[in-house]
C-alpha positions as CSV (number, residue, x, y, z in Angstrom):
1,M,-109.3,-50.6,-35.8
2,H,-112.4,-49.6,-33.8
3,K,-112.3,-47.4,-30.5
4,F,-113.6,-50.3,-28.2
5,K,-114.3,-47.6,-25.2
6,Q,-116.6,-45.6,-27.7
7,L,-118.4,-49.2,-28.7
8,E,-122.2,-49.2,-26.6
9,I,-121.5,-53.5,-26.4
10,W,-118.2,-52.9,-24.8
11,K,-119.6,-50.6,-22.3
12,Q,-123.0,-52.5,-21.6
13,S,-120.8,-56.0,-21.1
14,R,-118.5,-53.8,-18.9
15,Q,-121.6,-52.9,-16.8
16,F,-123.0,-56.4,-16.8
17,C,-119.7,-57.8,-15.4
18,T,-119.8,-55.5,-12.4
19,S,-123.5,-56.9,-12.0
20,I,-121.9,-60.6,-12.2
21,Y,-119.3,-59.5,-9.3
22,E,-122.2,-58.0,-7.2
23,V,-124.3,-61.3,-7.3
24,T,-121.7,-63.6,-7.0
25,A,-120.5,-61.9,-4.0
26,L,-123.5,-63.0,-1.9
27,F,-122.8,-66.7,-3.2
28,P,-121.7,-69.2,-0.3
29,N,-117.9,-69.0,0.4
30,D,-117.0,-72.4,-0.6
31,E,-118.0,-71.3,-4.0
32,K,-115.3,-68.9,-4.2
33,F,-113.1,-71.3,-6.4
34,G,-116.2,-72.9,-8.2
35,I,-119.1,-71.2,-10.0
36,T,-118.2,-67.9,-8.6
37,N,-115.0,-67.8,-10.1
38,Q,-116.5,-69.2,-13.2
39,L,-118.9,-66.7,-13.5
40,R,-116.5,-63.7,-12.8
41,R,-114.1,-64.9,-15.6
42,A,-116.4,-65.4,-18.3
43,S,-117.9,-62.3,-17.6
44,V,-114.6,-60.2,-17.5
45,S,-114.0,-62.4,-20.9
46,I,-116.8,-60.2,-22.9
47,P,-115.4,-56.7,-22.8
48,S,-112.0,-58.2,-22.8
49,N,-112.6,-59.8,-26.1
50,I,-114.5,-56.9,-27.4
51,A,-111.6,-54.4,-26.7
52,E,-109.2,-57.0,-28.0
53,G,-110.9,-57.9,-31.1
54,S,-111.2,-53.9,-31.9
55,S,-107.2,-53.6,-32.1
56,R,-107.1,-56.2,-34.8
57,N,-106.3,-54.8,-38.0
58,S,-109.1,-56.7,-40.0
59,N,-112.6,-57.1,-39.7
60,K,-112.3,-60.7,-39.9
61,D,-110.0,-61.0,-36.6
62,F,-112.4,-58.7,-34.9
63,S,-115.1,-60.8,-35.7
64,R,-113.5,-63.9,-34.3
65,F,-113.1,-62.2,-31.2
66,L,-117.0,-61.0,-30.7
67,E,-117.4,-64.6,-31.6
68,I,-115.5,-65.9,-28.8
69,A,-117.3,-63.1,-26.6
70,I,-120.8,-64.5,-27.4
71,G,-119.3,-67.7,-26.4
72,S,-118.5,-66.4,-23.0
73,A,-121.8,-65.2,-23.0
74,Y,-123.5,-68.3,-23.4
75,E,-121.4,-69.9,-20.5
76,I,-122.6,-67.3,-18.3
77,E,-125.8,-68.3,-19.3
78,T,-125.4,-71.8,-18.2
79,Q,-123.8,-70.7,-15.3
80,L,-126.3,-68.7,-14.1
81,L,-129.2,-71.1,-14.4
82,I,-127.2,-73.5,-12.4
83,A,-126.4,-71.2,-9.9
84,S,-130.1,-70.7,-9.8
85,D,-131.0,-74.5,-9.5
86,L,-128.5,-74.6,-6.3
87,K,-130.8,-71.6,-4.8
88,F,-127.4,-69.2,-5.0
89,I,-129.9,-66.8,-7.0
90,N,-133.5,-66.1,-7.0
91,T,-135.8,-66.0,-10.0
92,E,-135.9,-62.3,-10.2
93,K,-132.6,-61.6,-10.3
94,L,-131.7,-64.3,-12.5
95,E,-134.7,-62.9,-15.2
96,L,-132.8,-59.6,-14.9
97,L,-129.1,-60.9,-15.7
98,I,-130.4,-63.1,-18.5
99,N,-132.4,-60.4,-20.3
100,S,-129.1,-58.2,-19.9
101,L,-127.1,-61.1,-21.3
102,E,-129.6,-61.8,-24.1
103,N,-129.6,-57.8,-24.8
104,I,-125.4,-57.9,-25.0
105,I,-125.5,-60.7,-27.3
106,K,-128.2,-59.4,-29.5
107,M,-126.1,-56.1,-29.8
108,I,-123.0,-58.2,-30.5
109,S,-124.3,-60.3,-33.1
110,K,-125.9,-57.1,-34.6
111,F,-122.4,-55.4,-34.7
112,R,-120.7,-58.4,-36.1
113,S,-123.0,-58.8,-39.0
114,T,-121.8,-55.4,-40.2
115,L,-117.8,-56.2,-40.0
116,K,-118.5,-59.0,-43.1
């Protein structure tokens, strides 16, 4: 069992989630139940799956939850690109978020490889 609050991947994904909430607060109100909701739910999913997986008794189980977290990260990347296409987010902010997300994906993947 891992102490998730001490994991850098959990800390960074939690900070990323806050960034998603901040950026989506600027999206149009009519997107409240659309892409805004989707982005927020997927961003919450990353640190949540890391935390839940850390409670599992086997590394194999934990690895599966990390895999789900990575899937949520790719979902977010797609949604951010769509939000950019729709002009809800500017290119500069998009690049910052994507870079942060890619870093989180790399960290999770690297950590996951140590569990095998």
